[in-house]
Wavefront OBJ file of the C-alpha trace (Angstrom):
o trace
v 87.199 88.644 88.614
v 88.798 88.961 84.838
v 92.164 90.118 84.631
v 91.493 93.073 82.628
v 88.992 94.060 85.661
v 91.554 93.682 88.102
v 93.889 96.268 86.012
v 91.572 98.799 85.650
v 91.219 98.374 89.692
v 95.297 98.348 90.128
v 94.923 101.915 88.186
v 92.458 103.661 89.746
v 93.655 102.510 93.106
v 97.008 103.317 92.560
v 95.712 106.540 92.011
v 93.294 106.972 94.780
v 95.633 106.340 97.148
v 97.889 109.237 96.565
v 95.353 111.765 98.356
v 95.209 110.205 101.572
v 99.021 109.088 101.955
v 99.749 112.422 101.256
v 97.487 113.251 104.141
v 98.923 111.278 106.340
v 102.601 111.002 105.411
v 103.933 114.222 106.787
v 102.437 113.922 110.011
v 105.515 112.393 111.208
v 107.603 115.371 109.414
v 105.805 118.201 110.882
v 108.829 118.167 113.799
v 111.293 118.583 111.065
v 109.329 121.361 109.511
v 108.687 123.293 112.553
v 112.845 122.753 112.657
v 113.867 123.823 109.099
v 110.982 127.178 108.991
v 110.756 127.722 113.023
v 107.481 127.709 113.452
v 105.118 126.402 116.151
v 102.998 123.539 115.483
v 100.171 125.939 115.308
v 101.400 127.098 112.190
v 102.742 124.154 110.440
v 99.206 123.194 111.154
v 97.939 125.611 108.191
v 99.918 123.079 105.857
v 97.465 120.135 107.022
v 94.332 122.263 107.090
v 95.291 124.279 103.385
v 95.299 120.469 101.889
v 91.995 119.585 103.445
v 90.318 122.976 102.275
v 91.485 122.573 98.994
v 90.570 118.549 99.238
v 86.979 119.284 100.748
v 86.406 121.850 97.230
v 88.265 119.943 94.821
v 86.475 116.151 95.487
v 83.004 117.300 94.761
v 84.414 119.581 91.880
v 86.426 117.131 90.019
v 83.403 114.514 90.802
v 81.387 117.361 89.041
v 83.916 117.681 86.165
v 84.242 114.236 85.883
v 80.874 113.161 85.076
v 80.315 116.575 82.638
v 83.947 116.536 80.864
v 84.819 112.344 81.284
v 86.192 110.362 83.807
v 89.425 109.391 81.648
v 90.116 112.919 80.936
v 89.824 114.677 84.734
v 91.879 111.383 85.988
v 94.657 111.724 83.907
v 94.473 115.792 84.386
v 94.781 114.927 88.319
v 97.742 112.872 87.657
v 99.451 115.292 85.578
v 99.049 118.013 88.327
v 100.616 115.840 91.712
v 103.089 115.130 88.971
v 104.122 119.019 88.850
v 103.675 119.430 92.694
v 105.587 116.401 93.422
v 108.526 118.020 91.345
v 108.577 121.430 92.743
v 107.577 121.057 96.343
v 111.093 119.859 97.164
v 112.595 123.058 95.865
v 110.083 124.984 97.719
v 112.369 128.279 99.257
v 109.995 129.163 102.071
v 107.302 127.499 104.082
v 104.637 130.014 101.549
v 105.896 127.756 98.602
v 105.438 124.984 99.962
v 101.853 125.488 101.013
v 101.217 126.715 97.983
v 102.808 123.673 95.956
v 100.490 121.405 98.470
v 97.576 123.189 97.471
v 98.260 122.059 93.924
v 98.756 118.727 94.895
v 95.551 118.637 96.781
v 93.813 120.000 93.776
v 95.117 117.013 91.251
v 94.617 114.062 93.737
v 91.196 115.454 94.679
v 90.239 114.281 90.694
v 91.646 110.611 91.383
v 88.769 109.228 93.518
v 85.168 110.383 92.101
v 86.751 109.874 88.422
v 87.940 106.573 89.577
v 85.197 105.207 91.495
v 83.077 106.666 88.120
v 85.067 104.277 86.027
v 84.630 101.142 88.617
v 81.495 101.689 88.521
v 80.695 101.241 84.827
v 82.857 98.966 83.979
v 82.518 96.560 86.563
v 79.018 95.100 86.928
v 79.686 92.116 89.222
v 81.480 91.736 92.518
v 81.512 95.364 93.379
v 81.703 94.558 97.302
v 85.036 93.191 96.246
v 86.136 95.671 94.133
v 85.059 98.688 96.359
v 87.294 96.423 99.419
v 90.048 97.072 97.171
v 89.235 100.344 96.463
v 88.760 100.996 100.068
v 92.565 99.604 100.956
v 94.179 102.480 98.830
v 91.759 105.357 99.117
v 91.276 104.658 102.781
v 93.806 102.362 104.140
v 96.659 103.764 103.029
v 95.925 107.368 105.310
v 97.012 105.027 107.868
v 100.881 103.448 106.237
v 101.295 107.847 105.296
v 102.990 107.736 109.363
v 105.036 104.602 108.932
v 106.016 105.377 105.594
v 107.014 109.069 106.069
v 108.927 107.934 109.099
v 110.810 105.856 107.237
v 111.525 108.487 104.353
v 112.947 110.167 107.330
v 114.890 108.077 108.408
v 117.279 107.703 105.386
v 116.473 111.082 104.232
v 114.858 114.374 105.206
v 110.673 115.615 104.284
v 111.716 116.206 100.619
v 111.385 112.386 100.190
v 107.737 112.317 101.088
v 107.163 114.215 98.003
v 109.476 112.283 95.646
v 108.367 109.117 96.464
v 105.023 109.607 94.863
v 106.747 109.011 91.441
v 106.225 105.190 91.054
v 102.581 105.382 92.324
v 101.886 108.301 89.492
v 103.817 106.482 86.576
v 101.950 102.423 87.267
v 98.620 104.492 87.405
v 99.206 106.846 84.354
v 100.410 103.859 82.144
v 97.429 101.535 83.444
v 94.731 104.223 83.326
v 96.000 105.414 79.687
v 95.750 101.666 78.567
v 92.665 99.970 80.090
v 90.565 103.023 80.951
v 87.831 103.771 77.694
v 87.575 106.581 75.803
v 85.373 109.055 77.385
v 81.991 109.505 74.851
v 81.689 112.780 73.100
v 80.304 115.423 76.108
v 78.250 118.334 75.317
v 79.083 119.771 78.587
v 81.419 123.252 78.919
v 82.950 124.882 82.179
v 80.403 127.484 81.729
v 77.472 125.462 83.125
v 79.369 124.624 85.974
v 77.512 126.375 88.871
v 80.537 128.561 89.423
v 78.709 130.641 92.208
v 78.050 127.535 94.436
v 81.748 126.452 94.139
v 82.265 130.521 95.426
v 79.765 130.166 98.346
v 81.379 126.580 99.036
v 84.541 127.402 99.045
v 83.924 130.711 101.235
v 82.170 128.564 103.850
v 84.739 125.829 104.195
v 87.343 128.344 104.607
v 85.255 130.321 107.243
v 84.636 127.530 109.181
v 88.331 126.397 109.200
v 89.438 129.995 109.972
v 86.305 129.581 113.119
v 87.855 126.149 114.478
v 91.513 127.204 113.839
v 91.071 129.982 116.070
v 89.334 128.024 119.270
v 92.462 127.505 120.334
v 93.166 131.353 121.146
v 89.507 131.798 122.278
v 86.133 132.054 120.985
v 85.672 134.516 117.907
v 81.724 135.244 117.728
v 82.156 137.406 114.388
v 83.654 134.373 112.810
v 80.681 131.877 113.795
v 78.259 134.390 112.982
v 79.810 134.888 109.131
v 80.054 130.647 108.716
v 76.427 130.323 109.878
v 75.256 133.057 107.503
v 77.605 131.554 104.569
v 76.150 128.202 104.968
v 72.407 129.255 105.279
v 72.931 131.518 102.245
v 74.741 128.306 100.081
v 71.906 126.334 101.522
v 68.925 128.251 100.072
v 71.134 129.405 96.670
v 71.670 125.844 95.697
v 67.918 125.203 96.382
v 66.804 127.351 93.415
v 69.514 125.856 91.024
v 68.719 123.482 88.165
v 72.111 122.398 88.240
v 73.668 122.769 91.783
v 77.155 122.037 92.919
v 75.661 120.949 96.209
v 72.784 118.990 95.387
v 71.148 120.106 98.992
v 67.553 119.142 97.300
v 68.751 115.175 96.698
v 70.644 115.367 100.877
v 67.115 116.772 101.888
v 64.898 113.934 99.705
v 67.706 111.252 100.854
v 68.117 111.060 104.343
v 69.856 107.849 103.869
v 72.606 109.563 101.925
v 72.924 112.790 104.273
v 73.236 110.405 107.384
v 76.266 108.370 105.604
v 78.225 111.760 104.846
v 77.589 113.164 108.758
v 78.742 109.728 110.058
v 81.674 109.692 107.740
v 82.814 113.506 108.973
v 82.344 112.483 112.683
v 84.691 109.056 111.766
v 87.720 111.334 109.792
v 87.455 113.598 113.215
v 88.656 111.349 114.875
v 90.551 109.162 112.766
v 92.809 112.030 111.999
v 93.216 113.146 114.911
v 94.491 109.970 116.154
v 96.931 109.601 113.088
v 98.402 113.728 113.588
v 98.120 113.262 117.331
v 99.577 110.287 118.298
v 103.234 110.850 116.026
v 103.874 114.180 117.441
v 102.853 113.088 121.031
v 105.469 110.279 120.538
v 107.703 112.419 119.865
v 107.653 115.240 121.315
v 106.399 113.561 125.158
v 108.023 110.341 124.566
v 111.063 111.095 123.035
v 110.858 108.315 120.173
v 112.296 109.230 116.565
v 110.425 109.196 113.140
v 111.401 105.785 112.837
v 110.335 104.030 116.124
v 107.293 106.374 115.759
v 106.304 104.892 112.075
v 106.563 101.268 113.518
v 104.493 101.948 115.958
v 101.587 103.586 114.262
v 101.934 101.038 111.778
v 99.513 99.160 114.020
v 96.889 101.202 112.808
v 97.391 100.470 109.505
v 98.614 96.637 109.677
v 95.038 95.835 111.237
v 93.117 97.841 108.963
v 94.562 96.293 106.032
v 93.996 92.845 107.471
v 90.193 93.347 108.620
v 89.162 94.691 104.903
v 88.912 91.576 103.031
v 87.115 90.155 106.087
v 84.484 93.501 106.421
v 84.377 92.831 102.691
v 83.000 89.148 103.144
v 80.351 89.788 105.867
v 78.976 92.909 103.816
v 78.867 90.670 101.251
v 76.413 87.784 103.493
v 75.033 90.413 105.391
v 75.415 94.066 104.137
v 76.861 97.126 105.855
v 74.968 97.570 108.948
v 76.619 94.854 110.963
v 80.065 95.499 110.621
v 79.437 99.226 110.694
v 78.268 98.363 114.049
v 81.383 97.033 114.958
v 83.690 99.741 114.119
v 82.043 102.442 115.576
v 81.821 100.438 118.787
v 85.493 100.246 118.432
v 86.432 103.856 118.218
v 84.933 104.251 121.697
v 86.338 101.365 122.849
v 89.817 102.457 121.238
v 89.525 105.568 122.467
v 88.897 105.176 125.622
v 92.081 102.500 125.862
v 93.773 105.774 125.180
v 93.332 106.500 128.757
v 95.789 104.173 129.716
v 98.515 105.689 128.005
v 100.754 107.467 130.015
v 104.253 109.462 130.205
v 107.186 106.789 129.341
v 104.313 104.194 128.236
v 106.012 101.285 127.205
v 105.871 100.820 123.390
v 104.054 97.744 123.471
v 101.288 98.905 125.490
v 100.938 101.935 122.772
v 101.121 99.694 120.017
v 98.348 97.318 121.218
v 95.742 99.979 121.707
v 96.203 101.666 118.429
v 95.333 97.811 117.070
v 91.624 98.681 117.971
v 91.498 101.484 116.276
v 93.025 100.086 113.396
v 90.237 97.306 113.211
v 87.838 99.861 113.778
v 89.172 101.793 111.043
v 88.863 98.570 108.474
v 85.496 98.542 109.285
v 84.701 102.029 108.807
v 85.671 102.758 105.849
v 84.305 99.811 103.642
v 80.826 99.416 105.104
v 80.622 103.410 104.981
v 81.314 103.249 101.516
v 79.232 100.479 100.371
v 76.512 101.648 102.191
v 76.531 104.997 100.235
v 75.990 103.372 96.930
v 73.265 101.507 97.950
v 71.459 104.988 97.619
v 73.353 106.342 94.845
v 72.578 105.547 91.080
v 75.661 104.849 88.713
v 74.770 108.333 86.582
v 75.680 110.197 90.260
v 78.476 108.540 91.490
v 81.219 110.919 90.333
v 79.491 113.946 92.345
v 78.707 111.281 95.361
v 82.392 109.809 95.772
v 83.246 113.679 95.680
v 81.148 114.548 98.307
v 81.997 111.472 100.393
v 85.465 112.532 99.752
v 84.248 116.169 101.164
v 82.754 114.702 104.369
v 86.410 112.971 104.617
v 87.862 116.135 104.428
v 85.489 118.434 106.288
v 86.234 115.974 109.583
v 89.990 115.899 109.112
v 89.716 120.312 108.422
v 87.339 119.816 112.113
v 90.585 117.182 113.461
v 93.127 119.605 112.946
v 91.311 122.463 114.583
v 90.873 119.977 117.446
v 94.510 119.706 117.778
v 95.272 123.019 117.210
v 93.244 123.674 120.231
v 94.951 120.758 122.489
v 98.504 120.466 121.357
v 98.746 124.461 119.912
v 101.153 125.694 122.391
v 103.065 122.267 123.411
v 101.655 118.670 123.804
v 101.200 116.617 127.253
v 99.603 113.399 128.043
v 96.797 115.231 129.422
v 95.843 117.034 126.306
v 96.255 113.095 124.516
v 93.479 112.322 127.034
v 91.620 115.443 126.401
v 91.670 113.907 123.137
v 90.730 110.583 123.392
v 88.036 111.512 125.527
v 86.444 113.453 122.526
v 86.979 110.842 120.062
v 85.364 108.307 122.353
v 82.118 110.550 122.343
v 82.437 110.729 118.715
v 82.130 107.268 118.076
v 79.173 107.047 120.709
v 77.435 109.249 118.310
v 78.778 107.498 115.119
v 77.224 104.040 117.177
v 73.698 106.622 117.398
v 73.592 107.261 113.294
v 74.586 103.476 112.615
v 71.623 101.965 114.532
v 69.312 104.275 112.316
v 70.597 102.946 109.421
v 68.469 100.636 107.638
v 68.481 96.859 107.786
v 71.505 94.612 106.234
v 69.601 93.341 103.202
v 69.286 96.715 102.182
v 72.852 97.496 101.730
v 73.353 93.918 99.988
v 71.129 94.405 97.675
v 71.988 97.983 96.674
v 75.492 96.965 95.329
v 75.036 96.360 92.281
v 72.757 99.025 91.463
l 1 2 3 4 5 6 7 8 9 10 11 12 13 14 15 16 17 18 19 20 21 22 23 24 25 26 27 28 29 30 31 32 33 34 35 36 37 38 39 40 41 42 43 44 45 46 47 48 49 50 51 52 53 54 55 56 57 58 59 60 61 62 63 64 65 66 67 68 69 70 71 72 73 74 75 76 77 78 79 80 81 82 83 84 85 86 87 88 89 90 91 92 93 94 95 96 97 98 99 100 101 102 103 104 105 106 107 108 109 110 111 112 113 114 115 116 117 118 119 120 121 122 123 124 125 126 127 128 129 130 131 132 133 134 135 136 137 138 139 140 141 142 143 144 145 146 147 148 149 150 151 152 153 154 155 156 157 158 159 160 161 162 163 164 165 166 167 168 169 170 171 172 173 174 175 176 177 178 179 180 181 182 183 184 185 186 187 188 189 190 191 192 193 194 195 196 197 198 199 200 201 202 203 204 205 206 207 208 209 210 211 212 213 214 215 216 217 218 219 220 221 222 223 224 225 226 227 228 229 230 231 232 233 234 235 236 237 238 239 240 241 242 243 244 245 246 247 248 249 250 251 252 253 254 255 256 257 258 259 260 261 262 263 264 265 266 267 268 269 270 271 272 273 274 275 276 277 278 279 280 281 282 283 284 285 286 287 288 289 290 291 292 293 294 295 296 297 298 299 300 301 302 303 304 305 306 307 308 309 310 311 312 313 314 315 316 317 318 319 320 321 322 323 324 325 326 327 328 329 330 331 332 333 334 335 336 337 338 339 340 341 342 343 344 345 346 347 348 349 350 351 352 353 354 355 356 357 358 359 360 361 362 363 364 365 366 367 368 369 370 371 372 373 374 375 376 377 378 379 380 381 382 383 384 385 386 387 388 389 390 391 392 393 394 395 396 397 398 399 400 401 402 403 404 405 406 407 408 409 410 411 412 413 414 415 416 417 418 419 420 421 422 423 424 425 426 427 428 429 430 431 432 433 434 435 436 437 438 439 440 441 442 443 444 445 446 447 448 449 450
């Protein structure tokens, strides 16, 4: 791969890691934030859920904008918004202000993955699996490093450092993108051409589903379920009749391979983020570990994700996405069941080894699903497809925060952890079933350079 191509990939990678990294870095700081702002776990979970909500809406929105207005413009705008939020969040006078700045951060970082992926697919025509493997490490595996980095920052400072540590990544990505990204072609797109009613319906539906799932901690709310289902059906019927829809339901209905990948990615992220947020809180509340030791334990997931990703890339180049994905989904079920071995006062070694299995699963799943997706998507559809892919991630993370609020809302115990483990094991089995239905490996291998 040429030096210029590697630098371009680096520019995209440094930008795209900001969203997943900031998603999970704060997990180790939740206990500290509860103390500072006098909150319960259910209260502080809104800091997570609002970030997910805005990211779920922002990813396809910014993907659409990058296709209409230009990928370089949208990428640079995203970096500027992250700069603004990272500067102001440490100065938050109240929890409400902190949520507001996190919303700006989520919107800005949502622009980076779809516009960056569109740039890579248009500029790099060979060795795309390798390029996607690098981006996968930064856009997906970086989330696994969040708790470890957050624990280190809290050991030497306070939660404000979690926002300030974004600046080296922002500056490096900005300078490389400014120099290496080609100038956007002249476009005729306008903001008025956006399907704003579709955006509003999608936002309302996602928000109501979030309210419904978060309310499960206190009991089943029939009216919230009815409103959520009604808004989802209204969105589906409305988008069917649009010539330029925000959510292309016709495309999803006709291309069931893409739809299955999105569903599978939702299930993957319910399991992954339940573990990424649940385990740090459990280790500090039940096992009595400090943030630094918690971060070191969580490094097991990040480390094995990184080690496995290059191996998964070579495996995909040789045989396609299906076989690595079957390995990854199987390991989700196995690793989740191994969490049942964790008891009160468990040894750090036992917890570390169990999480290693889940780290290997994460390394396989992220890259294999990403490469499988682009098999069925043209270059022209990369922006919106990438945005919807990340929306699937954040729908999964929204559901994971709801699961954790239901299990850990008032207090955290080992039996609650085991309930989460059983839930994640069932999700792993469902993911494996979807993988079995996927077309064979040769199809995936041939499609990467489309």
